[in-house]
C-alpha positions as CSV (number, residue, x, y, z in Angstrom):
1,M,-37.1,-1.3,-20.7
2,R,-39.1,-4.6,-21.5
3,I,-37.3,-5.7,-24.8
4,A,-38.9,-8.0,-27.5
5,I,-36.9,-10.3,-30.4
6,L,-39.3,-11.0,-32.6
7,S,-38.4,-15.0,-34.2
8,G,-39.7,-15.1,-38.1
9,H,-40.0,-18.2,-40.3
10,W,-36.5,-18.9,-40.0
11,S,-36.8,-19.7,-35.9
12,A,-37.5,-23.3,-37.5
13,N,-34.2,-24.0,-38.6
14,V,-31.9,-25.1,-34.5
15,G,-28.7,-23.1,-36.3
16,N,-30.9,-20.0,-35.8
17,F,-32.0,-20.1,-31.3
18,Y,-27.2,-19.6,-31.9
19,F,-27.2,-15.8,-32.4
20,Q,-31.1,-15.7,-31.5
21,R,-30.7,-16.4,-27.4
22,P,-26.9,-15.2,-27.0
23,I,-29.2,-11.1,-28.2
24,Q,-31.6,-12.0,-25.8
25,W,-28.7,-12.9,-22.5
26,L,-26.6,-9.8,-23.4
27,L,-29.2,-7.2,-23.5
28,D,-30.3,-8.5,-20.0
29,D,-26.6,-8.7,-19.2
30,L,-26.0,-4.9,-20.4
31,L,-28.8,-3.8,-19.8
32,G,-31.0,-5.3,-17.5
33,A,-34.1,-5.6,-19.4
34,D,-37.3,-7.2,-19.7
35,V,-36.4,-9.6,-22.4
36,S,-38.5,-12.0,-24.4
37,F,-39.4,-13.2,-27.5
38,A,-42.0,-12.8,-29.9
39,F,-43.1,-15.9,-32.0
40,D,-45.0,-14.4,-35.5
41,G,-44.0,-16.6,-39.0
42,P,-45.5,-18.6,-40.5
43,S,-45.1,-22.0,-39.3
44,V,-43.9,-23.8,-42.8
45,W,-41.0,-22.5,-44.9
46,S,-43.2,-19.6,-46.5
47,P,-43.9,-15.8,-45.5
48,R,-47.1,-16.5,-47.9
49,L,-48.4,-18.4,-45.5
50,K,-48.2,-16.0,-42.4
51,D,-50.9,-15.9,-40.2
52,P,-54.0,-13.6,-41.0
53,L,-53.8,-12.8,-36.7
54,S,-50.6,-10.2,-36.0
55,L,-48.7,-10.5,-32.9
56,T,-46.9,-7.9,-33.8
57,R,-49.5,-5.2,-34.5
58,A,-50.5,-6.1,-30.4
59,L,-47.1,-6.0,-29.0
60,D,-46.6,-4.2,-25.7
61,T,-43.5,-3.8,-26.0
62,D,-40.0,-0.3,-25.4
63,L,-38.1,-1.8,-28.0
64,L,-38.3,-4.7,-30.7
65,I,-35.6,-6.5,-32.0
66,L,-34.6,-7.9,-35.8
67,S,-32.0,-10.1,-36.3
68,G,-30.9,-12.6,-38.6
69,P,-30.5,-13.1,-42.6
70,I,-33.8,-10.5,-42.6
71,L,-32.9,-7.7,-44.4
72,G,-34.5,-7.6,-47.9
73,S,-36.2,-10.9,-47.0
74,R,-39.7,-11.8,-48.6
75,Y,-39.9,-12.5,-44.6
76,L,-40.2,-8.7,-43.3
77,Q,-41.9,-7.5,-46.2
78,S,-44.6,-9.3,-45.7
79,I,-44.9,-7.8,-41.9
80,L,-43.8,-4.5,-42.7
81,E,-47.2,-3.1,-41.9
82,D,-47.4,-4.3,-39.1
83,I,-43.9,-3.4,-37.8
84,L,-44.8,0.2,-38.9
85,S,-48.6,-0.6,-37.0
86,L,-46.5,-1.7,-33.6
87,K,-44.1,1.4,-34.2
88,A,-46.7,4.1,-34.4
89,R,-47.9,3.3,-30.7
90,G,-44.4,4.2,-29.6
91,P,-41.9,1.3,-29.9
92,D,-38.5,2.0,-31.0
93,I,-37.2,-0.5,-33.4
94,A,-33.3,-2.2,-33.6
95,F,-32.1,-4.7,-35.9
96,L,-28.8,-6.5,-34.3
97,S,-27.2,-9.5,-36.0
98,A,-28.3,-8.5,-38.7
99,G,-27.5,-9.8,-42.1
100,L,-28.8,-9.9,-45.9
101,E,-30.7,-12.8,-47.7
102,N,-29.5,-11.7,-51.0
103,Y,-26.0,-9.9,-50.5
104,T,-26.7,-8.1,-54.3
105,D,-27.1,-4.7,-55.4
106,S,-30.6,-5.8,-56.0
107,G,-30.8,-7.2,-52.5
108,A,-29.3,-4.2,-50.6
109,S,-32.0,-2.3,-52.4
110,Q,-35.2,-4.0,-51.6
111,A,-33.1,-4.0,-47.8
112,A,-32.5,0.0,-47.8
113,A,-36.3,0.4,-48.9
114,Q,-37.2,-1.5,-45.1
115,I,-34.6,0.2,-43.4
116,N,-35.7,3.4,-44.5
117,A,-39.7,2.5,-44.1
118,I,-39.0,1.5,-40.6
119,E,-37.1,4.3,-39.3
120,P,-35.2,2.3,-36.6
121,L,-32.6,3.1,-34.2
122,C,-30.1,1.5,-35.7
123,V,-28.9,-1.4,-37.7
124,L,-25.0,-3.2,-36.0
125,T,-24.8,-6.3,-38.7
126,R,-23.4,-9.3,-38.2
127,D,-20.7,-9.2,-41.2
128,E,-18.6,-6.6,-43.2
129,P,-20.3,-7.2,-46.5
130,T,-23.6,-6.3,-45.5
131,A,-22.7,-3.1,-43.2
132,Q,-20.6,-2.2,-46.7
133,R,-23.7,-2.5,-49.2
134,I,-26.5,-0.7,-47.2
135,E,-24.9,1.3,-45.5
136,S,-25.2,4.7,-48.3
137,L,-28.5,3.7,-48.8
138,V,-29.6,4.3,-45.9
139,D,-30.3,7.4,-44.0
140,V,-30.2,5.3,-40.2
141,R,-27.2,4.5,-38.1
142,V,-25.3,1.3,-39.7
143,E,-22.7,-0.2,-37.9
144,A,-20.3,-3.2,-38.5
145,G,-20.3,-6.2,-36.1
146,M,-20.7,-9.2,-35.2
147,C,-22.9,-12.2,-34.9
148,F,-23.8,-12.8,-31.4
149,S,-23.5,-15.8,-31.8
150,A,-20.4,-15.2,-30.3
151,F,-21.3,-15.5,-26.1
152,L,-23.2,-19.0,-27.2
153,P,-20.7,-19.8,-24.7
154,E,-22.3,-17.4,-22.2
155,S,-26.0,-17.6,-23.1
156,V,-26.7,-21.6,-23.2
157,H,-24.4,-22.3,-19.6
158,P,-24.4,-24.6,-18.5
159,L,-24.7,-27.5,-20.9
160,A,-24.8,-31.4,-20.4
161,E,-21.4,-33.1,-20.1
162,M,-20.0,-36.2,-21.8
163,R,-17.1,-38.1,-22.7
164,G,-15.8,-40.2,-24.5
165,L,-16.7,-37.8,-27.1
166,E,-13.7,-36.0,-28.0
167,D,-11.9,-37.3,-29.9
168,S,-14.4,-37.5,-32.5
169,I,-15.0,-35.0,-35.4
170,Y,-19.2,-33.9,-35.2
171,V,-19.8,-33.5,-39.3
172,N,-22.6,-31.4,-40.5
173,F,-24.2,-31.0,-43.1
174,D,-27.1,-30.3,-45.8
175,P,-28.7,-33.1,-47.7
176,G,-26.6,-35.2,-50.6
177,T,-23.8,-32.4,-49.7
178,H,-21.2,-34.6,-48.0
179,P,-17.2,-33.8,-49.6
180,Q,-16.1,-36.3,-51.4
181,N,-12.4,-35.9,-49.7
182,L,-13.8,-36.1,-45.7
183,D,-10.9,-37.9,-45.7
184,S,-8.3,-35.3,-46.3
185,L,-10.3,-32.6,-43.9
186,T,-10.1,-34.5,-41.0
187,D,-6.5,-34.3,-41.8
188,E,-6.4,-31.0,-41.1
189,F,-6.9,-31.8,-37.4
190,P,-4.1,-32.6,-35.0
191,A,-4.1,-36.3,-34.6
192,S,-5.5,-38.2,-31.4
193,P,-2.9,-40.6,-29.6
194,H,-5.9,-42.2,-28.9
195,A,-8.3,-43.2,-32.1
196,L,-6.6,-43.4,-35.5
197,P,-8.9,-42.4,-37.6
198,R,-10.4,-40.0,-36.0
199,P,-14.1,-40.9,-35.6
200,L,-17.0,-38.8,-37.5
201,I,-20.8,-38.2,-36.1
202,H,-22.5,-37.5,-38.4
203,A,-24.8,-34.7,-38.0
204,S,-28.5,-33.8,-39.8
205,T,-31.9,-32.9,-37.9
206,I,-34.0,-34.9,-40.2
207,Q,-33.3,-39.3,-40.2
208,F,-33.8,-41.9,-42.4
209,P,-33.0,-45.5,-42.6
210,S,-29.9,-46.3,-43.9
211,S,-32.4,-49.3,-46.2
212,G,-35.6,-50.7,-46.0
213,S,-39.4,-50.2,-47.1
214,M,-38.8,-46.2,-47.6
215,F,-36.2,-46.6,-50.6
216,T,-38.5,-49.6,-51.7
217,F,-41.4,-47.5,-52.1
218,L,-39.5,-44.0,-53.2
219,G,-38.2,-45.6,-56.0
220,R,-37.7,-42.4,-57.9
221,L,-36.2,-40.8,-55.2
222,Q,-34.0,-43.5,-54.1
223,R,-32.6,-42.9,-57.9
224,T,-32.8,-39.5,-57.3
225,M,-30.9,-39.5,-54.1
226,R,-28.3,-42.2,-55.1
227,A,-26.8,-39.9,-57.9
228,I,-26.4,-36.7,-55.7
229,G,-25.0,-39.7,-53.4
230,F,-27.6,-38.6,-50.4
231,R,-27.9,-42.4,-50.0
232,D,-24.3,-43.0,-50.0
233,D,-23.9,-40.3,-47.1
234,Y,-26.0,-41.6,-44.2
235,E,-25.0,-45.5,-45.1
236,K,-21.7,-44.2,-44.2
237,A,-22.7,-43.4,-41.3
238,Y,-24.4,-45.9,-39.6
239,Q,-21.8,-47.4,-39.9
240,Q,-19.4,-45.2,-38.0
241,M,-22.0,-42.2,-35.7
242,D,-24.5,-40.9,-36.5
243,F,-26.9,-38.4,-34.8
244,Y,-30.4,-36.2,-35.3
245,S,-31.6,-33.6,-33.2
246,D,-33.0,-30.3,-33.9
247,N,-33.0,-29.6,-30.3
248,P,-29.9,-26.3,-30.0
249,Y,-29.0,-27.9,-26.5
250,T,-28.3,-31.2,-27.2
251,V,-26.2,-30.1,-30.4
252,L,-24.4,-27.2,-28.8
253,S,-24.0,-30.3,-25.9
254,L,-22.5,-32.0,-28.8
255,I,-20.4,-29.8,-30.1
256,N,-19.1,-28.6,-27.5
257,A,-18.2,-32.3,-26.8
258,T,-16.0,-33.2,-29.7
259,G,-12.7,-32.8,-29.9
260,G,-13.7,-30.6,-33.6
261,T,-16.5,-29.8,-36.4
262,I,-16.4,-30.0,-40.0
263,S,-19.6,-28.3,-42.0
264,N,-21.1,-26.7,-44.8
265,R,-23.2,-25.0,-42.5
266,V,-22.3,-21.4,-41.0
267,H,-23.8,-21.4,-37.4
268,T,-22.4,-24.7,-36.6
269,C,-19.0,-23.4,-37.3
270,A,-20.1,-20.7,-35.3
271,A,-20.8,-22.6,-32.7
272,A,-17.7,-24.6,-32.8
273,L,-15.3,-21.4,-32.5
274,A,-17.4,-20.0,-30.3
275,F,-16.8,-22.8,-28.0
276,G,-12.8,-23.0,-28.3
277,K,-13.1,-26.2,-31.0
278,R,-11.4,-26.7,-34.0
279,A,-13.3,-25.8,-36.9
280,R,-13.4,-26.0,-40.9
281,Y,-16.1,-24.6,-43.3
282,V,-16.7,-26.1,-46.6
283,K,-18.3,-23.7,-49.2
284,N,-20.0,-26.6,-51.4
285,S,-24.0,-25.6,-51.4
286,S,-26.3,-22.8,-52.8
287,R,-26.6,-22.4,-48.7
288,S,-22.3,-21.5,-48.0
289,T,-21.8,-19.3,-50.6
290,D,-24.4,-16.9,-50.7
291,G,-22.3,-14.4,-48.9
292,R,-23.4,-15.4,-45.4
293,F,-20.0,-17.0,-44.9
294,A,-18.4,-13.2,-44.6
295,L,-19.8,-13.5,-40.7
296,L,-17.0,-16.5,-40.0
297,A,-14.3,-13.5,-40.9
298,G,-15.9,-11.4,-37.9
299,F,-15.2,-13.8,-36.0
300,G,-11.2,-14.0,-36.7
301,A,-11.2,-17.2,-39.0
302,R,-10.6,-15.6,-42.5
303,N,-9.0,-18.9,-43.7
304,I,-11.3,-21.2,-42.6
305,D,-12.5,-22.3,-46.0
306,Q,-9.4,-23.2,-47.0
307,E,-7.9,-24.7,-43.8
308,S,-9.2,-26.1,-40.5
309,V,-9.0,-22.8,-37.9
310,Q,-9.2,-23.0,-33.9
311,L,-9.6,-19.0,-32.7
312,N,-7.2,-17.0,-30.7
313,S,-9.4,-17.1,-27.3
314,S,-7.6,-13.4,-26.7
315,D,-8.6,-12.1,-29.5
316,F,-11.9,-13.1,-29.5
317,E,-13.1,-12.2,-26.5
318,L,-11.7,-8.4,-27.3
319,R,-14.0,-8.4,-30.1
320,K,-16.6,-10.1,-27.9
321,G,-16.1,-7.1,-25.9
322,S,-16.1,-4.4,-28.7
323,L,-19.5,-5.5,-29.3
324,R,-20.9,-5.3,-26.2
325,G,-19.9,-1.9,-26.6
326,Q,-21.2,-1.3,-29.7
327,V,-24.8,-2.5,-28.2
328,R,-24.5,-0.4,-25.3
329,S,-23.0,2.8,-27.5
330,L,-26.3,2.3,-30.1
331,L,-29.4,1.3,-27.6
332,G,-28.1,3.2,-24.5
333,S,-27.6,2.8,-20.6
334,P,-30.2,0.7,-18.3
335,Q,-33.2,3.3,-17.4
């Protein structure tokens, strides 16, 4: 069986590697399939700038996988005709680890219209709210699953090993959203006898100097960033430890090497939990309050926005086993 995973415009974000690579690994492991990635999205964050040439229409595959926060999205709408053209040639379509872009009634209605037009084999969601909102609106099989990022340890093994960071806490926030109570959040993590207070590694995908010509030249931007605490965030980072990378293997190696994670980014916390680390999710930005937070509950971390959480490994493995069973049931046995 030949399977293609369509990586849309969101694949430019490092966090979305965290479920796309595990999908590839799990389908190969379960079905013995020939699984590849198909990149057919705009090079920037606007579906309106999609390339005129459609790689989706030209795919030679038996099954196309759509994943991530794609349901009801403008991106899916922009490639809908391409998907239907591909399906008309014979390949099946399936949604795995899928979530709504907009967790509202209108968002669910838009998603349902797209799903009913595509008529996929199945929709396996990454959280319960997505399944609950769409299942009565569509004519296909819908099941609530959990995010495939649960299989990161298996799918990106081995990671680079590092020493000396086990007492550190990995901190990753959208620019300008570092919480003022970061010190109290770190108190939720078990004290280390080797490093008190525990050092923080401030991580970002964008590098900014703590002072100098950039801020002098961009005076208006400087004042704006000061107003939202952005410059202060990065000056504090330089006083401790800072790290900049958009390479998923590098970032995952760092998450795995440190003693815990604090973040307002869902898949940063998902990755930490999957690797057996303690994590704390902070809901302080539009990105962290739009509904995607629900996928962490599927890991068994329902209170992670209220306290730091480390998963029960036995329970987590049972949840992963259930997900494997769902995939096998929905997509069938290898040919």
